[in-house]
DOKETOR-413698 format. One record per residue (C-alpha): x, y, z negated; residue number from 1; residue in three letters. Coordinates in pm, whole numbers, plus 32768, in hexadecimal, padded with zeros to 4 digits. Layout:
# residues N
<node x="X" y="Y" z="Z" num="NUM" residuo="ALA"/>
...
END
This chain:
# residues 358
<node x="E113" y="F3FD" z="B0FF" num="1" residuo="MET"/>
<node x="E06B" y="F534" z="B076" num="2" residuo="LYS"/>
<node x="DF1A" y="F484" z="B06A" num="3" residuo="GLN"/>
<node x="DFB3" y="F364" z="AFAB" num="4" residuo="ALA"/>
<node x="E043" y="F451" z="AEA6" num="5" residuo="LYS"/>
<node x="DEEF" y="F4FB" z="AE73" num="6" residuo="ILE"/>
<node x="DE26" y="F3B7" z="AE6D" num="7" residuo="GLY"/>
<node x="DEF7" y="F30B" z="AD60" num="8" residuo="PHE"/>
<node x="DEA3" y="F3F3" z="AC3B" num="9" residuo="PRO"/>
<node x="DD31" y="F3F2" z="AC9E" num="10" residuo="ILE"/>
<node x="DD21" y="F276" z="AC95" num="11" residuo="VAL"/>
<node x="DDEA" y="F272" z="AB51" num="12" residuo="PHE"/>
<node x="DD00" y="F36B" z="AAA5" num="13" residuo="VAL"/>
<node x="DBC9" y="F2B2" z="AB1D" num="14" residuo="LEU"/>
<node x="DC58" y="F16F" z="AA92" num="15" residuo="SER"/>
<node x="DC90" y="F211" z="A93F" num="16" residuo="LEU"/>
<node x="DB2D" y="F29A" z="A940" num="17" residuo="LEU"/>
<node x="DAA5" y="F143" z="A992" num="18" residuo="SER"/>
<node x="DB67" y="F0A2" z="A876" num="19" residuo="LEU"/>
<node x="DAE8" y="F1AA" z="A785" num="20" residuo="ALA"/>
<node x="D981" y="F16A" z="A7F0" num="21" residuo="GLY"/>
<node x="D952" y="F2CC" z="A877" num="22" residuo="ILE"/>
<node x="D875" y="F2DB" z="A9A5" num="23" residuo="GLY"/>
<node x="D7C9" y="F195" z="A94A" num="24" residuo="ASN"/>
<node x="D652" y="F1DD" z="A945" num="25" residuo="SER"/>
<node x="D611" y="F0DB" z="A835" num="26" residuo="THR"/>
<node x="D6ED" y="F190" z="A733" num="27" residuo="GLU"/>
<node x="D6E4" y="F2E3" z="A68A" num="28" residuo="ASN"/>
<node x="D787" y="F3F9" z="A754" num="29" residuo="ASN"/>
<node x="D7AD" y="F570" z="A747" num="30" residuo="ALA"/>
<node x="D67D" y="F5AE" z="A822" num="31" residuo="SER"/>
<node x="D59A" y="F4F2" z="A72E" num="32" residuo="GLY"/>
<node x="D581" y="F3A2" z="A7D9" num="33" residuo="GLY"/>
<node x="D4C2" y="F296" z="A71D" num="34" residuo="GLU"/>
<node x="D578" y="F18C" z="A65A" num="35" residuo="LYS"/>
<node x="D53B" y="F028" z="A6C5" num="36" residuo="LYS"/>
<node x="D43D" y="EF81" z="A5E0" num="37" residuo="LYS"/>
<node x="D4D1" y="EE6A" z="A513" num="38" residuo="LYS"/>
<node x="D40B" y="ED2A" z="A500" num="39" residuo="SER"/>
<node x="D3A1" y="ECAE" z="A3A8" num="40" residuo="PHE"/>
<node x="D2F4" y="EB7D" z="A31F" num="41" residuo="THR"/>
<node x="D23E" y="EB59" z="A1D4" num="42" residuo="ILE"/>
<node x="D2B7" y="EA00" z="A16A" num="43" residuo="PHE"/>
<node x="D40C" y="E9F8" z="A211" num="44" residuo="ALA"/>
<node x="D4C5" y="E9F7" z="A0C4" num="45" residuo="ASN"/>
<node x="D498" y="EA04" z="9F4A" num="46" residuo="ASP"/>
<node x="D52A" y="EB5D" z="9F0F" num="47" residuo="LYS"/>
<node x="D460" y="EC47" z="9E34" num="48" residuo="LEU"/>
<node x="D3B0" y="ED39" z="9F1E" num="49" residuo="MET"/>
<node x="D335" y="EE91" z="9EB7" num="50" residuo="LYS"/>
<node x="D1E0" y="EEF7" z="9F3A" num="51" residuo="VAL"/>
<node x="D10A" y="F02D" z="9F12" num="52" residuo="THR"/>
<node x="CF90" y="F011" z="9F25" num="53" residuo="LEU"/>
<node x="CEE6" y="F161" z="9F58" num="54" residuo="LYS"/>
<node x="CD71" y="F14C" z="9F0F" num="55" residuo="LEU"/>
<node x="CC52" y="F1E4" z="9E4E" num="56" residuo="ASP"/>
<node x="CCE6" y="F187" z="9CFE" num="57" residuo="LEU"/>
<node x="CBB6" y="F1FF" z="9C3E" num="58" residuo="LYS"/>
<node x="CAD1" y="F125" z="9D12" num="59" residuo="GLY"/>
<node x="CBBC" y="F000" z="9CEA" num="60" residuo="TYR"/>
<node x="CBC1" y="F01D" z="9B6F" num="61" residuo="LEU"/>
<node x="CA45" y="F037" z="9B6D" num="62" residuo="LYS"/>
<node x="CA3A" y="EF05" z="9C51" num="63" residuo="LYS"/>
<node x="C964" y="EFCB" z="9D44" num="64" residuo="ASP"/>
<node x="C97D" y="EEDF" z="9E6C" num="65" residuo="PHE"/>
<node x="C821" y="EEF1" z="9F04" num="66" residuo="LYS"/>
<node x="C8DC" y="EEF1" z="A04D" num="67" residuo="SER"/>
<node x="CA4E" y="EEBD" z="A09B" num="68" residuo="PRO"/>
<node x="CB1E" y="EFEB" z="A039" num="69" residuo="MET"/>
<node x="CC04" y="F09B" z="A131" num="70" residuo="ASP"/>
<node x="CD6E" y="F09E" z="A0BE" num="71" residuo="ALA"/>
<node x="CED5" y="F0BA" z="A134" num="72" residuo="THR"/>
<node x="CFCF" y="EFA8" z="A0E8" num="73" residuo="LEU"/>
<node x="D13E" y="F007" z="A0FD" num="74" residuo="VAL"/>
<node x="D234" y="EEE5" z="A107" num="75" residuo="LEU"/>
<node x="D390" y="EF54" z="A0A2" num="76" residuo="HIS"/>
<node x="D44C" y="EE58" z="A174" num="77" residuo="THR"/>
<node x="D5AA" y="EEDC" z="A130" num="78" residuo="GLY"/>
<node x="D674" y="EFE3" z="A07A" num="79" residuo="GLU"/>
<node x="D60D" y="F0EE" z="A174" num="80" residuo="ASN"/>
<node x="D507" y="F035" z="A23F" num="81" residuo="ASP"/>
<node x="D390" y="F021" z="A20F" num="82" residuo="SER"/>
<node x="D25A" y="EFC3" z="A2D3" num="83" residuo="VAL"/>
<node x="D111" y="F07B" z="A29C" num="84" residuo="SER"/>
<node x="CFD3" y="EFBA" z="A2EA" num="85" residuo="LEU"/>
<node x="CE65" y="F01C" z="A2EE" num="86" residuo="ASN"/>
<node x="CD9F" y="EF1C" z="A227" num="87" residuo="VAL"/>
<node x="CC58" y="EEDF" z="A175" num="88" residuo="LYS"/>
<node x="CC4B" y="EE52" z="A016" num="89" residuo="VAL"/>
<node x="CB3B" y="ED9A" z="9F57" num="90" residuo="SER"/>
<node x="CB39" y="ECEE" z="9E07" num="91" residuo="ASP"/>
<node x="CB40" y="EB74" z="9DE6" num="92" residuo="ARG"/>
<node x="CB40" y="EA6C" z="9CD7" num="93" residuo="GLY"/>
<node x="CA04" y="EA7D" z="9C06" num="94" residuo="SER"/>
<node x="CAAB" y="EA17" z="9ABD" num="95" residuo="TYR"/>
<node x="CBD3" y="EB04" z="9AD2" num="96" residuo="ARG"/>
<node x="CAF9" y="EC1A" z="9B5B" num="97" residuo="SER"/>
<node x="CA14" y="EC00" z="9A2D" num="98" residuo="SER"/>
<node x="CB2F" y="EBE2" z="992F" num="99" residuo="LYS"/>
<node x="CC33" y="ECD0" z="99BB" num="100" residuo="CYS"/>
<node x="CC44" y="EE49" z="99E9" num="101" residuo="ASN"/>
<node x="CD1E" y="EE09" z="9B1B" num="102" residuo="TYR"/>
<node x="CC72" y="ECF8" z="9BE5" num="103" residuo="PRO"/>
<node x="CD2E" y="EC38" z="9CF3" num="104" residuo="PRO"/>
<node x="CCF6" y="ECBA" z="9E51" num="105" residuo="LEU"/>
<node x="CCC8" y="EC3A" z="9FB1" num="106" residuo="GLU"/>
<node x="CD84" y="ED07" z="A0B2" num="107" residuo="ILE"/>
<node x="CCF2" y="ED15" z="A213" num="108" residuo="SER"/>
<node x="CDE6" y="ED96" z="A318" num="109" residuo="PHE"/>
<node x="CD6D" y="EE70" z="A437" num="110" residuo="ASN"/>
<node x="CE86" y="EDD2" z="A501" num="111" residuo="LYS"/>
<node x="CF04" y="EC75" z="A4AD" num="112" residuo="ALA"/>
<node x="D05E" y="EC52" z="A412" num="113" residuo="VAL"/>
<node x="D155" y="EB33" z="A42E" num="114" residuo="ASP"/>
<node x="D172" y="EA2D" z="A31F" num="115" residuo="ALA"/>
<node x="D2AB" y="E992" z="A3B6" num="116" residuo="TYR"/>
<node x="D38E" y="E9CE" z="A4DB" num="117" residuo="SER"/>
<node x="D2E6" y="E93E" z="A60F" num="118" residuo="GLY"/>
<node x="D199" y="E8D2" z="A577" num="119" residuo="PHE"/>
<node x="D08C" y="E921" z="A47C" num="120" residuo="GLY"/>
<node x="CFBB" y="EA59" z="A4B9" num="121" residuo="LYS"/>
<node x="CF20" y="EAD9" z="A376" num="122" residuo="ILE"/>
<node x="CDD1" y="EB8D" z="A38A" num="123" residuo="LYS"/>
<node x="CD6F" y="EB6C" z="A21C" num="124" residuo="LYS"/>
<node x="CE42" y="EB25" z="A0E9" num="125" residuo="MET"/>
<node x="CE11" y="EB13" z="9F70" num="126" residuo="LYS"/>
<node x="CED0" y="EC05" z="9E94" num="127" residuo="LEU"/>
<node x="CEF1" y="EBA0" z="9D28" num="128" residuo="TYR"/>
<node x="CF31" y="ECB9" z="9C32" num="129" residuo="THR"/>
<node x="CF4C" y="ECCE" z="9AB7" num="130" residuo="CYS"/>
<node x="CE04" y="ECA8" z="99FE" num="131" residuo="CYS"/>
<node x="CE50" y="EDCF" z="9919" num="132" residuo="GLU"/>
<node x="CF6A" y="EEC5" z="98DC" num="133" residuo="THR"/>
<node x="D08A" y="EE69" z="97F6" num="134" residuo="GLY"/>
<node x="D1BF" y="ED8E" z="97F6" num="135" residuo="GLU"/>
<node x="D106" y="EC54" z="9785" num="136" residuo="ILE"/>
<node x="D025" y="EC62" z="98BA" num="137" residuo="TYR"/>
<node x="D153" y="EC98" z="999A" num="138" residuo="ASN"/>
<node x="D1E1" y="EB5C" z="98FF" num="139" residuo="GLU"/>
<node x="D09F" y="EA9C" z="9942" num="140" residuo="TYR"/>
<node x="D0AB" y="EAEE" z="9AB6" num="141" residuo="ILE"/>
<node x="D21C" y="EA8B" z="9AC5" num="142" residuo="LEU"/>
<node x="D1D2" y="E941" z="9A18" num="143" residuo="ARG"/>
<node x="D0B5" y="E8F6" z="9B08" num="144" residuo="GLU"/>
<node x="D195" y="E944" z="9C31" num="145" residuo="TYR"/>
<node x="D294" y="E853" z="9B9C" num="146" residuo="LEU"/>
<node x="D193" y="E738" z="9B8A" num="147" residuo="VAL"/>
<node x="D15A" y="E75B" z="9D00" num="148" residuo="TYR"/>
<node x="D2D3" y="E742" z="9D36" num="149" residuo="LYS"/>
<node x="D2E1" y="E606" z="9C62" num="150" residuo="LEU"/>
<node x="D1D4" y="E562" z="9D37" num="151" residuo="PHE"/>
<node x="D290" y="E5D2" z="9E71" num="152" residuo="ASN"/>
<node x="D3B2" y="E501" z="9DED" num="153" residuo="ALA"/>
<node x="D2D2" y="E3CE" z="9DDD" num="154" residuo="MET"/>
<node x="D248" y="E3ED" z="9F3E" num="155" residuo="THR"/>
<node x="D243" y="E4CD" z="A070" num="156" residuo="ASP"/>
<node x="D0CA" y="E493" z="A07F" num="157" residuo="SER"/>
<node x="D092" y="E5B2" z="9F8E" num="158" residuo="SER"/>
<node x="D042" y="E723" z="9F86" num="159" residuo="TYR"/>
<node x="D172" y="E800" z="9FA9" num="160" residuo="ARG"/>
<node x="D187" y="E94C" z="9EF4" num="161" residuo="VAL"/>
<node x="D248" y="EA92" z="9F1A" num="162" residuo="ARG"/>
<node x="D2A3" y="EB4F" z="9DDE" num="163" residuo="LEU"/>
<node x="D255" y="ECC2" z="9DE0" num="164" residuo="LEU"/>
<node x="D28A" y="EE00" z="9D1C" num="165" residuo="LYS"/>
<node x="D13E" y="EEAC" z="9D5E" num="166" residuo="VAL"/>
<node x="D10E" y="F023" z="9D44" num="167" residuo="ASN"/>
<node x="CF9A" y="F073" z="9D33" num="168" residuo="LEU"/>
<node x="CF71" y="F1DC" z="9DA5" num="169" residuo="THR"/>
<node x="CE37" y="F2B0" z="9DAF" num="170" residuo="ASP"/>
<node x="CDFB" y="F321" z="9F13" num="171" residuo="ALA"/>
<node x="CD6D" y="F46B" z="9E91" num="172" residuo="GLN"/>
<node x="CE8D" y="F4A4" z="9DA4" num="173" residuo="GLY"/>
<node x="CD9E" y="F4D7" z="9C80" num="174" residuo="LYS"/>
<node x="CE06" y="F3AD" z="9BAB" num="175" residuo="LYS"/>
<node x="CF5A" y="F344" z="9B2D" num="176" residuo="LYS"/>
<node x="D005" y="F230" z="9BF5" num="177" residuo="SER"/>
<node x="D03C" y="F0DB" z="9B59" num="178" residuo="LEU"/>
<node x="D15A" y="EFEB" z="9BA1" num="179" residuo="THR"/>
<node x="D142" y="EE7A" z="9B4A" num="180" residuo="GLN"/>
<node x="D1AB" y="ED23" z="9BC8" num="181" residuo="PHE"/>
<node x="D0D1" y="EC60" z="9CB8" num="182" residuo="GLY"/>
<node x="D0E6" y="EB65" z="9DD2" num="183" residuo="PHE"/>
<node x="D057" y="EB19" z="9F27" num="184" residuo="PHE"/>
<node x="CFBD" y="E9BF" z="9F50" num="185" residuo="LEU"/>
<node x="CFF4" y="E914" z="A09E" num="186" residuo="GLU"/>
<node x="CEA3" y="E907" z="A155" num="187" residuo="PRO"/>
<node x="CE0B" y="E7AD" z="A178" num="188" residuo="LYS"/>
<node x="CE02" y="E7D8" z="A2F3" num="189" residuo="GLU"/>
<node x="CF7C" y="E800" z="A2F0" num="190" residuo="ILE"/>
<node x="CFA7" y="E6D0" z="A20C" num="191" residuo="VAL"/>
<node x="CEDB" y="E609" z="A308" num="192" residuo="ALA"/>
<node x="CFAE" y="E683" z="A42D" num="193" residuo="GLU"/>
<node x="D0F4" y="E642" z="A374" num="194" residuo="ARG"/>
<node x="D091" y="E4E1" z="A305" num="195" residuo="THR"/>
<node x="CFE3" y="E484" z="A44D" num="196" residuo="GLU"/>
<node x="CE91" y="E45A" z="A3AA" num="197" residuo="SER"/>
<node x="CD3E" y="E4FD" z="A393" num="198" residuo="ARG"/>
<node x="CC76" y="E56F" z="A268" num="199" residuo="GLU"/>
<node x="CB43" y="E4A0" z="A20F" num="200" residuo="ARG"/>
<node x="CA7E" y="E591" z="A136" num="201" residuo="GLU"/>
<node x="C935" y="E4E5" z="A188" num="202" residuo="GLU"/>
<node x="C9B5" y="E392" z="A117" num="203" residuo="LEU"/>
<node x="C96A" y="E30C" z="9FBD" num="204" residuo="LYS"/>
<node x="CA71" y="E1FC" z="9FCE" num="205" residuo="PRO"/>
<node x="CA75" y="E0B6" z="9F12" num="206" residuo="LEU"/>
<node x="CBC1" y="E055" z="9E73" num="207" residuo="PRO"/>
<node x="CBEF" y="DF3C" z="9F70" num="208" residuo="GLU"/>
<node x="CBE7" y="E039" z="A08C" num="209" residuo="GLN"/>
<node x="CD0F" y="E0F5" z="9FF8" num="210" residuo="ILE"/>
<node x="CE75" y="E084" z="A022" num="211" residuo="SER"/>
<node x="CEBC" y="DFC4" z="9EE1" num="212" residuo="ARG"/>
<node x="D017" y="E054" z="9EBE" num="213" residuo="GLU"/>
<node x="CFA5" y="E1BE" z="9EE3" num="214" residuo="THR"/>
<node x="CE7C" y="E193" z="9DF8" num="215" residuo="LEU"/>
<node x="CF50" y="E0F0" z="9CE9" num="216" residuo="ASP"/>
<node x="D05A" y="E1FA" z="9D0F" num="217" residuo="ARG"/>
<node x="CF52" y="E307" z="9CE3" num="218" residuo="LEU"/>
<node x="CEC0" y="E264" z="9BAB" num="219" residuo="ALA"/>
<node x="D011" y="E225" z="9B06" num="220" residuo="ILE"/>
<node x="D090" y="E382" z="9B59" num="221" residuo="PHE"/>
<node x="CF5A" y="E41D" z="9ABE" num="222" residuo="ASN"/>
<node x="CF91" y="E341" z="998E" num="223" residuo="TYR"/>
<node x="D0FC" y="E3B1" z="997B" num="224" residuo="MET"/>
<node x="D0A6" y="E526" z="9982" num="225" residuo="VAL"/>
<node x="CF6B" y="E4E7" z="98B2" num="226" residuo="SER"/>
<node x="CE65" y="E54F" z="99AF" num="227" residuo="ASN"/>
<node x="CD09" y="E4BE" z="999D" num="228" residuo="TYR"/>
<node x="CC5A" y="E5E2" z="9A49" num="229" residuo="ASP"/>
<node x="CC33" y="E522" z="9B8F" num="230" residuo="TRP"/>
<node x="CB41" y="E430" z="9C31" num="231" residuo="SER"/>
<node x="CB5B" y="E360" z="9D6D" num="232" residuo="LEU"/>
<node x="C9E3" y="E323" z="9D7C" num="233" residuo="LYS"/>
<node x="C98B" y="E494" z="9D64" num="234" residuo="GLU"/>
<node x="CAC2" y="E509" z="9E21" num="235" residuo="GLN"/>
<node x="CB09" y="E5EB" z="9CF9" num="236" residuo="HIS"/>
<node x="CC68" y="E682" z="9D08" num="237" residuo="ASN"/>
<node x="CCCE" y="E588" z="9E14" num="238" residuo="VAL"/>
<node x="CCC5" y="E591" z="9F90" num="239" residuo="THR"/>
<node x="CC87" y="E458" z="A060" num="240" residuo="VAL"/>
<node x="CD4A" y="E42F" z="A1A4" num="241" residuo="PHE"/>
<node x="CD44" y="E31D" z="A2A9" num="242" residuo="GLN"/>
<node x="CE7D" y="E2BE" z="A366" num="243" residuo="SER"/>
<node x="CE62" y="E2E7" z="A4E0" num="244" residuo="LEU"/>
<node x="CF5C" y="E1CE" z="A512" num="245" residuo="LYS"/>
<node x="CE5E" y="E0BD" z="A4CA" num="246" residuo="ASN"/>
<node x="CCEC" y="E08E" z="A47E" num="247" residuo="ASN"/>
<node x="CD11" y="DF61" z="A39C" num="248" residuo="GLN"/>
<node x="CCA0" y="DF46" z="A232" num="249" residuo="ALA"/>
<node x="CD9F" y="DFF1" z="A159" num="250" residuo="GLY"/>
<node x="CDE3" y="E104" z="A259" num="251" residuo="SER"/>
<node x="CD5A" y="E209" z="A169" num="252" residuo="TYR"/>
<node x="CE2F" y="E2BC" z="A067" num="253" residuo="PHE"/>
<node x="CDDD" y="E3B4" z="9F54" num="254" residuo="VAL"/>
<node x="CE9D" y="E4F1" z="9EFD" num="255" residuo="VAL"/>
<node x="CE6A" y="E59E" z="9DAB" num="256" residuo="PRO"/>
<node x="CE5B" y="E712" z="9D68" num="257" residuo="HIS"/>
<node x="CE0A" y="E80A" z="9C4F" num="258" residuo="ASP"/>
<node x="CEEF" y="E7A6" z="9B31" num="259" residuo="PHE"/>
<node x="CEAA" y="E8C0" z="9A3B" num="260" residuo="ASP"/>
<node x="CDF1" y="E7CF" z="9956" num="261" residuo="GLY"/>
<node x="CF19" y="E6E2" z="992E" num="262" residuo="THR"/>
<node x="CFDF" y="E69E" z="97F4" num="263" residuo="GLY"/>
<node x="D117" y="E71B" z="98A7" num="264" residuo="VAL"/>
<node x="D07A" y="E875" z="98CB" num="265" residuo="VAL"/>
<node x="CFDA" y="E85D" z="9771" num="266" residuo="ASN"/>
<node x="CF05" y="E995" z="97A1" num="267" residuo="ALA"/>
<node x="CE47" y="EA1A" z="9676" num="268" residuo="LEU"/>
<node x="CD08" y="EA3A" z="9744" num="269" residuo="TYR"/>
<node x="CD0E" y="E8CA" z="97B1" num="270" residuo="SER"/>
<node x="CC48" y="E7D5" z="96DE" num="271" residuo="VAL"/>
<node x="CC08" y="E663" z="9719" num="272" residuo="PRO"/>
<node x="CABC" y="E600" z="97B2" num="273" residuo="ALA"/>
<node x="C9D1" y="E57C" z="96A6" num="274" residuo="SER"/>
<node x="C9A0" y="E431" z="9759" num="275" residuo="GLN"/>
<node x="CB17" y="E3EF" z="9754" num="276" residuo="SER"/>
<node x="CB19" y="E3B9" z="95DE" num="277" residuo="GLY"/>
<node x="CC66" y="E470" z="95C6" num="278" residuo="SER"/>
<node x="CCA9" y="E577" z="94BE" num="279" residuo="LYS"/>
<node x="CDC7" y="E61F" z="9577" num="280" residuo="SER"/>
<node x="CE25" y="E652" z="96E5" num="281" residuo="ILE"/>
<node x="CF73" y="E5B4" z="968A" num="282" residuo="ARG"/>
<node x="CEC8" y="E470" z="9628" num="283" residuo="GLU"/>
<node x="CEF6" y="E399" z="975C" num="284" residuo="ARG"/>
<node x="CDD3" y="E2D7" z="97F3" num="285" residuo="THR"/>
<node x="CDF6" y="E1DF" z="9913" num="286" residuo="PHE"/>
<node x="CCE4" y="E204" z="9A1B" num="287" residuo="LEU"/>
<node x="CD6D" y="E11E" z="9B28" num="288" residuo="GLY"/>
<node x="CCE0" y="DFE9" z="9BCF" num="289" residuo="VAL"/>
<node x="CD17" y="DE94" z="9B30" num="290" residuo="CYS"/>
<node x="CE42" y="DDD1" z="9BB7" num="291" residuo="ARG"/>
<node x="CF04" y="DCA0" z="9B4E" num="292" residuo="SER"/>
<node x="D01B" y="DCBE" z="9A52" num="293" residuo="ARG"/>
<node x="D119" y="DC79" z="9B69" num="294" residuo="GLU"/>
<node x="D096" y="DD93" z="9C45" num="295" residuo="ILE"/>
<node x="D093" y="DE8B" z="9B28" num="296" residuo="PHE"/>
<node x="D1FA" y="DE34" z="9AD8" num="297" residuo="GLN"/>
<node x="D260" y="DE5E" z="9C45" num="298" residuo="LYS"/>
<node x="D1B6" y="DFB4" z="9C4F" num="299" residuo="ASP"/>
<node x="D258" y="E024" z="9B0A" num="300" residuo="LEU"/>
<node x="D3B0" y="DFB8" z="9B86" num="301" residuo="ASN"/>
<node x="D38F" y="E0BC" z="9C9C" num="302" residuo="LYS"/>
<node x="D358" y="E1C9" z="9B98" num="303" residuo="PHE"/>
<node x="D481" y="E14D" z="9AD2" num="304" residuo="ARG"/>
<node x="D559" y="E163" z="9C0A" num="305" residuo="ASP"/>
<node x="D4EC" y="E2CF" z="9C38" num="306" residuo="LYS"/>
<node x="D53F" y="E33A" z="9AD4" num="307" residuo="LYS"/>
<node x="D68F" y="E3D8" z="9B27" num="308" residuo="LYS"/>
<node x="D5FB" y="E4A3" z="9C45" num="309" residuo="GLU"/>
<node x="D4CD" y="E50B" z="9B75" num="310" residuo="ILE"/>
<node x="D5A1" y="E58C" z="9A56" num="311" residuo="PHE"/>
<node x="D694" y="E634" z="9B46" num="312" residuo="SER"/>
<node x="D578" y="E700" z="9BDC" num="313" residuo="ILE"/>
<node x="D516" y="E776" z="9A82" num="314" residuo="ILE"/>
<node x="D67B" y="E7BE" z="9A17" num="315" residuo="ASP"/>
<node x="D6C8" y="E887" z="9B52" num="316" residuo="ASN"/>
<node x="D58C" y="E959" z="9B41" num="317" residuo="PHE"/>
<node x="D626" y="EAA4" z="9ADD" num="318" residuo="THR"/>
<node x="D4E2" y="EB66" z="9AA8" num="319" residuo="GLU"/>
<node x="D496" y="EAA8" z="9964" num="320" residuo="LEU"/>
<node x="D56C" y="EAD2" z="982E" num="321" residuo="ASP"/>
<node x="D61C" y="E9AF" z="9783" num="322" residuo="GLN"/>
<node x="D51C" y="E99A" z="966B" num="323" residuo="LYS"/>
<node x="D3FE" y="E96A" z="9761" num="324" residuo="SER"/>
<node x="D4C0" y="E870" z="9833" num="325" residuo="LYS"/>
<node x="D515" y="E7A8" z="96FA" num="326" residuo="LYS"/>
<node x="D3A5" y="E7A3" z="969C" num="327" residuo="ASP"/>
<node x="D34D" y="E714" z="97F1" num="328" residuo="ILE"/>
<node x="D464" y="E611" z="97F7" num="329" residuo="THR"/>
<node x="D415" y="E5A2" z="9691" num="330" residuo="ASP"/>
<node x="D2AA" y="E575" z="96F5" num="331" residuo="PHE"/>
<node x="D301" y="E4AF" z="9830" num="332" residuo="LEU"/>
<node x="D3FA" y="E3DD" z="976C" num="333" residuo="ASN"/>
<node x="D2D5" y="E35B" z="969F" num="334" residuo="GLN"/>
<node x="D270" y="E2B3" z="97E5" num="335" residuo="PHE"/>
<node x="D3CA" y="E258" z="9865" num="336" residuo="TYR"/>
<node x="D442" y="E1C2" z="971D" num="337" residuo="ASN"/>
<node x="D332" y="E0BC" z="9744" num="338" residuo="GLN"/>
<node x="D3BF" y="E04F" z="9894" num="339" residuo="LEU"/>
<node x="D51B" y="E004" z="9815" num="340" residuo="GLU"/>
<node x="D4D3" y="DEFC" z="970D" num="341" residuo="LYS"/>
<node x="D427" y="DDB2" z="9758" num="342" residuo="THR"/>
<node x="D340" y="DDB8" z="962A" num="343" residuo="ASN"/>
<node x="D2DC" y="DF22" z="9664" num="344" residuo="SER"/>
<node x="D29F" y="DEE0" z="97D6" num="345" residuo="LEU"/>
<node x="D1C3" y="DDB5" z="9782" num="346" residuo="ASP"/>
<node x="D0FC" y="DE8E" z="9694" num="347" residuo="ASN"/>
<node x="D0D1" y="DF9D" z="979B" num="348" residuo="LEU"/>
<node x="D058" y="DEA4" z="989F" num="349" residuo="ILE"/>
<node x="CF6E" y="DE12" z="979B" num="350" residuo="GLY"/>
<node x="CEE3" y="DF71" z="9766" num="351" residuo="ASN"/>
<node x="CEAB" y="DF97" z="98DD" num="352" residuo="PHE"/>
<node x="CDF6" y="DE49" z="98F1" num="353" residuo="ILE"/>
<node x="CD1D" y="DEA0" z="97C6" num="354" residuo="LYS"/>
<node x="CCB2" y="DFF4" z="984A" num="355" residuo="ASN"/>
<node x="CCB2" y="DFBF" z="99C5" num="356" residuo="CYS"/>
<node x="CB77" y="DFD5" z="9A99" num="357" residuo="ARG"/>
<node x="CAF0" y="DEC9" z="9B7E" num="358" residuo="ASN"/>
END
């Protein structure tokens, strides 16, 4: 009986300690035990993520990338949680690198990170930052991010993006830190894994090798956002993938990227290519393959059916102000208004047939 009376409070106290998490080696405790590491994934959601990139800021601004630069990338994964990673950075994108004080970067991880829960190990990833300082350049990067999200709405066979608030910090503490918007671009290897395909960088595909539906969707989308800075033949600003599900003709699909030259972004530094004949980047040019009138109408009907979702994405994007969102929706309505009236739709299809490429 005496043993029973002594044992009860001991068991009771141990139970309370267990419920409180005390004594659990995976949690913080008074003796300094380590906290269990929380898992994180880069593209698990669309929430704005804060990141800090500590690097030789002077070397970065001078574009001194004779060899990859050592840096530390801190991912602020929660209110009080962060993950610090050793990385190497190098510049990428010849056009932006030549035109911008802050060139886009490629991040190489010393230890791979997860793209999604359960799959997708990232070894290298592109980080897009603002071209210059100032609010207008923050807006450009937000608009480009938004174009990716609009194409995501059209198809899952697309590059996903993660919006960031990037703090560029000098590792030596000699230069003032800079905070701007940016985004991570899903690596092409992860797109291939997610879509059960493989990249075909060596392939210079003919239009007939590409899935007709995906190629037409690409061409019409680029027309909608006013993007003619792309080429299937040269694989310029597009990536070619081949489905692993079949090896038949039409098993290839093309995914666009780099939208800073679009009319939706409307960047001051973007000018139309001379061969396009356009005077403004907001002057739409159709660069798709020739199809019958019936096929063009079928393709355009799919865009019409997506209008509500497209405009909802823009309207719900809280990082852009109402004036900017109105500018984008007004510009896209120039395209969508043509889909809703028979005469206007006929004229649009006639324009496609006139300017298409065999």
